[in-house]
C-alpha positions in Angstrom: 138.7 105.8 111.3 141.9 107.3 112.1 140.7 106.9 115.6 140.5 102.9 115.3 144.1 103.3 113.7 145.2 104.7 116.9 143.9 102.0 118.9 144.9 98.9 117.0 148.5 100.4 117.1 148.3 101.2 121.0 147.0 97.8 121.4 150.5 96.1 120.1 153.4 96.2 122.0 155.6 98.2 119.8 152.5 100.9 119.6 153.0 100.7 123.5 156.7 101.4 123.7 156.3 104.4 121.2 153.7 105.6 123.4 155.7 105.4 126.5 158.5 107.2 124.5 156.4 109.9 123.5 155.3 110.9 127.0 158.8 110.8 128.5 159.8 112.9 125.8 156.7 115.4 127.0 158.1 115.1 130.5 154.8 112.9 131.8 155.1 110.5 134.3 154.7 107.2 133.5 152.0 105.0 135.4 152.8 101.2 135.9 150.4 98.9 138.0 153.4 97.8 139.9 153.9 101.7 141.5 150.6 101.0 143.9 152.7 100.0 146.7 154.8 103.0 146.2 152.1 105.3 146.5 150.6 103.5 149.2 153.8 103.7 151.2 153.6 107.7 150.4 150.3 108.7 151.7 149.3 105.7 154.4 152.2 106.1 157.5 150.3 108.2 160.1 146.9 108.1 158.4 143.7 105.8 158.6 143.3 104.0 155.2 140.5 102.5 153.2 140.9 100.2 150.2 137.6 100.3 148.3 137.6 97.2 146.0 140.2 95.3 148.2 140.1 91.5 147.1 139.7 90.4 143.3 142.8 88.9 142.5 145.1 90.7 145.4 143.3 89.1 148.3 143.6 92.5 150.6 147.0 92.8 149.8 147.3 96.4 149.8 145.2 96.8 153.0 147.9 94.6 154.4 150.5 96.6 152.9 148.8 99.9 154.5 148.9 98.6 157.7 152.6 97.3 157.6 153.7 100.6 156.5 152.0 102.4 159.5 148.7 103.3 158.5 146.5 103.8 161.9 143.7 101.8 160.9 142.7 100.1 157.9 139.3 98.9 155.8 138.8 96.5 152.8 135.8 96.9 151.1 134.6 94.7 148.3 130.8 93.2 147.2 132.6 89.4 147.7 134.5 88.0 150.1 136.6 87.8 152.1 138.2 85.1 150.3 140.2 82.0 152.2 143.7 83.8 151.3 142.8 87.3 153.2 141.5 85.3 156.1 145.1 83.4 156.1 146.9 86.0 156.1 145.2 87.9 158.4 145.6 85.3 161.1 149.1 85.0 160.1 149.9 88.7 160.2 148.0 89.0 163.4 146.2 92.0 161.6 143.9 94.3 163.0 142.5 95.0 159.1 138.6 95.2 158.8 136.8 93.7 156.0 133.7 95.2 154.8 131.2 93.2 152.8 129.6 96.3 150.8 128.9 98.7 147.7 130.4 101.8 148.2 128.1 103.5 146.5 124.8 102.3 148.7 124.4 104.7 152.2 124.5 101.7 154.6 128.2 100.5 153.3 129.3 104.3 153.7 128.2 104.6 157.1 130.1 101.8 157.9 133.4 102.9 156.6 132.9 106.5 158.0 135.4 109.4 156.9 139.3 107.9 156.5 142.1 110.0 155.8 143.5 107.9 152.5 141.4 105.9 150.1 142.5 103.8 147.5 140.4 102.5 144.7 142.0 100.4 141.9 140.5 98.2 139.7 136.6 99.6 139.9 135.5 102.6 138.0 134.8 101.2 135.1 133.0 97.8 136.8 130.4 100.0 137.6 127.8 101.2 135.2 127.3 104.7 137.4 131.0 105.7 137.6 130.2 109.1 138.8 128.5 107.4 141.5 131.3 106.1 142.5 133.3 108.8 142.5 130.8 110.8 144.8 130.9 107.8 147.1 134.7 108.0 147.6 134.4 111.9 148.1 132.1 111.1 151.2 134.7 109.1 152.6 138.1 110.6 151.7 139.8 113.1 154.4 142.6 113.6 153.0 144.2 111.4 149.6 142.4 109.5 147.1 144.6 107.3 145.5 142.4 106.1 142.0 143.6 103.8 139.5 141.4 103.4 136.7 141.5 101.3 132.9 141.3 103.7 130.5 140.9 104.4 126.7 143.1 106.5 124.2 141.8 110.3 124.2 139.9 111.1 121.3 141.2 113.7 119.2 138.8 117.2 119.2 136.1 115.1 122.0 137.5 115.6 125.2 135.4 113.9 128.0 134.8 110.8 125.6 133.7 107.5 126.7 132.7 104.0 125.2 129.8 102.4 126.7 130.3 98.6 126.3 127.6 96.7 127.0 125.2 95.8 123.9 128.0 97.0 121.3 128.0 94.7 118.3 130.8 92.2 117.8 133.3 94.1 116.1 133.2 97.2 117.9 133.5 95.2 121.0 136.4 93.4 119.7 138.2 97.0 119.5 138.7 97.0 122.9 140.1 93.3 123.3 143.3 93.8 125.1 144.5 90.1 125.1 147.3 90.9 122.9 149.2 92.9 125.8 148.4 90.5 128.3 144.7 91.6 130.0 142.5 88.8 130.7 139.3 88.2 132.6 137.4 91.3 130.4 134.0 90.2 130.7 131.8 92.0 128.7 134.4 92.7 126.7 135.8 89.1 125.7 132.5 88.1 125.2 128.7 89.6 125.1 127.7 91.8 128.0 125.5 89.4 130.6 123.7 91.0 133.3 124.3 88.3 135.6 127.6 88.9 135.7 127.0 92.1 137.4 129.8 94.2 138.7 132.2 91.5 136.5 131.5 93.1 133.3 133.6 96.2 132.0 130.8 98.9 131.6 133.0 102.0 130.5 136.0 102.9 128.5 137.0 106.2 130.2 139.0 109.0 128.5 141.7 110.1 131.1 140.0 113.7 130.3 136.8 112.2 131.4 137.9 110.6 134.3 140.0 114.0 135.5 136.4 116.3 134.9 134.5 113.5 137.1 136.7 113.7 139.9 136.7 117.2 140.0 133.0 117.3 139.6 132.7 115.3 142.5 135.0 117.1 144.8 138.6 116.2 144.0 141.5 118.4 142.7 143.9 116.2 141.2 147.4 116.7 142.3 149.4 114.4 140.5 148.3 112.0 137.6 150.7 108.9 136.2 149.7 108.3 132.4 149.5 105.0 130.4 148.4 103.7 127.2 145.5 101.8 128.5 145.3 103.1 132.5 145.4 106.3 134.8 146.8 107.2 138.5 145.2 109.8 140.0 146.3 111.5 143.1 143.8 113.4 144.8 142.7 115.9 147.8 139.2 116.7 148.4 138.8 120.5 148.1 134.6 120.6 147.7 131.7 118.7 148.7 130.5 116.1 146.6 128.1 116.4 144.2 124.5 115.4 145.7 121.0 116.2 145.0 118.9 116.4 148.5 115.5 115.2 148.0 113.4 117.6 149.9 110.8 116.7 152.4 106.9 116.8 151.5 106.8 120.8 152.6 110.1 121.9 150.5 108.8 119.8 147.9 105.4 121.7 147.4 107.4 125.1 147.7 109.9 124.3 145.0 106.6 123.1 143.0 104.9 126.1 143.1 108.2 128.6 142.7 109.0 126.4 139.1 105.1 126.5 138.3 105.0 130.6 139.0 108.0 131.0 137.2 107.3 129.3 134.0 110.5 127.6 133.6 109.3 123.9 133.0 107.0 124.3 130.1 107.5 121.5 126.9 109.6 122.1 124.1 
């Protein structure tokens, strides 16, 4: 019940102002969607760049910005598009930005993108039913820096790494996460019941900041910097380890592993 009151308070403009003041007093860096150009301008010059989720609402704007500030090559990746606005601006700028139609969690898309120095992924993580798979995929293409921005939910006191799965929530529980009063619109799957045909348009996950940070670390990133907000987080990360992946063995290796597990007796039903 206390957590519900906390969420309801932070859904108000007054609650947000109180949150910002508290965080500033703590010495935290306060994030804002409008700061994305700042991060791109700081990291893209002289580096190859990929913008994962480049189309929705921005029509490749951040890809063009990366090119403008001096990225050596730029790829924009999304599951739809390229939009007419993107194509028009690309012609007007005589831009070399390459658009890749694909799902970043698919092997064929990863192979088309390859490894780039700087990866931007904004507004994607919570739209995917398997956000950890997204982070593992980002790790596979990231050579130097990841700029990750995601919607988030407030921390749950005493329960770090908590998350809420939005699909199939009862109506009253789903409405708790509706941020329309703060000006957030288009929360498909929250404003309305989940519909499978809406695909990645749905909001699948409400992830706490601690949950996002832990998933980043498990996927092979070190969080260099974090900018916090009541309902979003921005992370600047560097790759530090091989991404988590389970390698399917060939038939001979699979049989050997099966024999080892069987002889060790560790796979008995419980």
